[in-house]
LOBA-725738 format. One record per residue (C-alpha): x, y, z. Coordinates in pm, whole numbers, padded with zeros to 5 digits, always signed. Each point is the difference from the previous one (the first is absolute). Layout:
N
XYZ
...
// end
This chain:
293
-01497+02329-02992
-00056-00379-00009
+00210-00207-00246
-00156-00292-00188
+00164-00338+00066
-00008-00264-00274
-00086-00335+00151
+00189-00293-00164
-00216-00250-00188
-00072-00331+00167
+00220-00272-00155
-00208-00307-00073
+00008-00080-00375
+00293+00024-00245
-00216-00029-00311
+00022+00361-00118
+00291+00249-00008
-00172+00205+00269
-00050-00312+00209
+00370-00085-00035
+00107+00349+00111
-00195-00046+00323
+00258-00258+00110
+00289+00251-00007
-00098+00166+00332
-00162-00317+00138
+00160-00242+00244
+00212-00299-00099
-00249-00235+00162
-00278+00130-00224
+00206-00077-00310
+00097-00348+00122
-00363-00089+00072
-00109+00100-00350
+00295-00184-00156
-00086-00312+00200
-00359+00010-00129
+00121+00033-00361
+00254-00279+00052
-00274-00229+00132
-00216+00079-00303
+00293-00078-00231
+00073-00326+00179
-00369-00094-00026
+00021+00045-00378
+00310-00220-00018
-00150-00269+00223
-00323-00001-00200
+00196-00044-00322
+00206-00287+00139
-00307-00172+00142
-00200+00040-00323
+00265-00043-00270
+00308-00188+00123
-00089-00218+00297
-00268-00206-00183
+00260-00086-00268
+00253-00103+00265
-00259-00212+00178
-00090-00173-00325
+00367-00057-00084
+00085-00179+00326
-00291-00239-00061
+00146-00086-00342
+00340-00093+00145
+00101-00369-00008
-00001-00210+00315
+00381+00007+00025
+00254+00275-00064
+00223+00247+00181
+00268+00265-00040
+00321-00115+00165
+00365+00105-00044
-00096+00252-00268
-00179-00256-00218
-00370-00062-00066
-00088-00369+00016
-00305-00014-00227
-00195-00320-00067
-00265+00147-00228
-00010+00093-00368
+00232+00275-00120
-00085+00247-00134
-00344+00035+00158
-00233+00276+00117
-00104-00020+00365
-00252+00285-00002
-00066+00300-00219
-00209+00317+00012
-00004+00348-00148
+00246+00136+00254
+00216-00295+00102
+00116-00332-00142
+00205-00270+00175
+00181-00252-00220
+00274-00264+00020
+00262-00025-00274
+00311-00173+00127
+00216+00097-00298
-00166+00339-00070
-00077-00113-00354
-00261+00271-00050
-00286-00239-00068
-00205+00105+00303
-00041+00370-00073
-00318+00169+00120
-00178+00325-00097
-00043+00082+00369
+00140+00333+00116
+00251-00175+00224
+00126-00356-00045
+00208-00189+00254
+00185-00294-00157
+00173-00257+00220
+00307-00160-00156
+00230-00270+00122
+00262+00235+00146
-00172+00338+00007
-00324+00192-00030
-00085+00256-00269
-00259+00278+00024
-00134+00145-00326
-00194+00324-00038
-00051+00286-00242
+00331+00151+00116
+00201-00315-00077
+00107-00282+00228
+00220-00065+00300
+00164-00326+00102
+00095-00116+00345
+00164-00328+00107
-00139-00204+00284
+00203+00057+00317
+00211-00310+00070
-00109-00004+00366
-00368-00023-00088
-00198-00314+00076
-00351+00078-00121
-00284-00236-00071
-00120+00030-00360
-00284-00250+00015
-00375-00005+00056
+00000-00170+00340
+00246+00247+00147
-00115+00332-00150
-00379-00031+00004
-00030+00005+00383
+00281+00256+00027
-00171+00238-00242
-00337-00042+00171
+00152+00092+00336
+00217+00289-00117
-00222+00174-00255
-00181+00225+00256
+00327+00067+00182
+00169+00104-00324
-00273+00256-00062
+00052+00143+00348
+00377+00011-00052
-00062+00183-00328
-00195+00271+00184
+00283+00053+00248
+00267+00007-00273
-00191+00240-00226
-00087+00243+00281
+00355-00004+00139
+00160+00042-00343
-00228+00290-00093
+00061+00188+00325
+00377-00036-00040
-00004+00097-00368
-00223+00301+00063
+00227+00123+00279
+00306-00036-00224
-00165+00178-00294
-00126+00281+00224
+00356+00050+00121
+00124+00020-00360
-00273+00248-00099
+00024+00222+00311
+00270+00239-00123
-00144+00055-00351
-00346+00062+00147
+00140+00241+00258
+00192+00190-00270
-00316+00023-00210
-00187+00145+00294
+00290+00233+00084
+00021+00153-00348
-00379+00021-00015
+00004+00191+00334
-00217-00255+00181
-00022-00084+00369
+00182-00335-00005
+00261-00144+00234
+00228-00297-00060
-00204-00231+00230
-00314+00127-00170
+00156-00079-00338
+00062-00358+00114
-00359-00042+00115
-00135+00159-00317
+00219-00229-00213
-00122-00305+00189
-00363+00101-00051
+00055+00074-00371
+00091-00366-00060
-00340-00126+00114
-00207+00082-00313
+00241-00192-00222
-00011-00301+00233
-00379-00004-00015
+00009+00025-00380
+00229-00303-00025
-00209-00194+00253
-00309+00061-00214
+00199-00114-00305
+00086-00328+00176
-00369-00064+00066
-00093+00080-00360
+00279-00228-00121
-00121-00284+00218
-00357+00056-00121
+00111-00030-00362
-00063+00364-00093
+00374+00069-00033
+00267-00194-00182
+00361-00035+00101
+00103+00295-00217
-00266+00222+00157
+00118-00107+00345
+00357+00096-00089
-00127+00336-00129
-00189+00053+00327
+00319-00074+00193
+00177+00280-00190
-00301+00231+00026
-00021-00030+00378
+00353+00141+00025
-00101+00291-00225
-00306+00068+00215
+00223+00034+00304
+00223+00250-00180
-00301+00209-00105
-00115+00025+00362
+00354+00077+00117
+00016+00299-00237
-00354+00134+00034
-00058-00042+00373
+00271+00238+00133
-00136+00276-00222
-00331-00015+00187
+00157+00085+00334
-00052+00352+00143
+00246+00270-00101
+00265+00072+00263
-00112+00290+00228
+00320+00198-00059
-00050-00015-00375
-00365+00092+00033
+00092+00307+00209
+00268+00105-00249
-00254-00011-00281
-00218+00262+00169
-00039+00328-00199
+00282+00232+00112
-00175+00307-00150
-00316-00022+00206
+00009+00271+00269
-00156-00065+00338
-00331+00163+00067
+00060+00292+00243
-00249+00156+00234
-00095+00362-00082
+00227+00235+00193
-00146+00286+00200
+00080+00355-00109
+00275+00178+00193
-00098+00263+00249
+00144+00284-00215
-00212-00098-00294
-00327+00031+00189
-00226+00286-00113
-00032+00279+00257
-00327+00010+00182
-00208+00316-00073
+00017+00264+00274
-00325+00081+00178
-00162+00333-00104
+00065+00300+00231
-00271+00082+00252
-00242+00281-00096
-00009+00335+00172
// end
């Protein structure tokens, strides 16, 4: 009797729980290719946001710098008016306030304020302050930064792509390693066909939907459809999306063959062929009638 063989699904999209489960029996190369595609999409969202929202403000700010000025020995030599706003937009503002007097505040989502000895960054979450490194010698004037920014702006976008893709691949590998044992235990207690390497691949694939959700949120934020609070909520939601896929995907794997065989009905008797009657139980053949005469 021929036995039916279940062919594993082709792993190509991690957008549904069933699509994520297809990566458990798939090869590592298949998972890495899909992760690389998602990482490139995420980096494209980040680069688009920088190019559309931040880089125009930076380009405008360097034009507004005075003709002379530099950061040397941990001190900003500023020849312009203080406090003053260099450039400002919805997402980013660049200001100079040598004494941090608070008279150059901006409603932008992120404000970078250059002081005499340090730099402060303000956002919805508060602010951080960092002193200028004493070994720095940096031009802080129009003649020095305008040509530098014009030459390095495209290169910075390319560097951003490399950094985002590399960081995501490393973070996804680390998170998949953390999630491997819990996912394997979930599959074990649910009697599913799942190995430890398969759990790692499934965990890595389950992180992709959340990454795409956050990438879409970055684009919506840059387009003005999202505010900073909504972006922060999307950052938390993309983690929750990954957890939902990590829990639901293993339960869609096939049941382990041993468990499936044990669940067969033990009271069903095999169908037997009809047995022939024993020789003793055969009816005697009638004797022929005696001859006449």
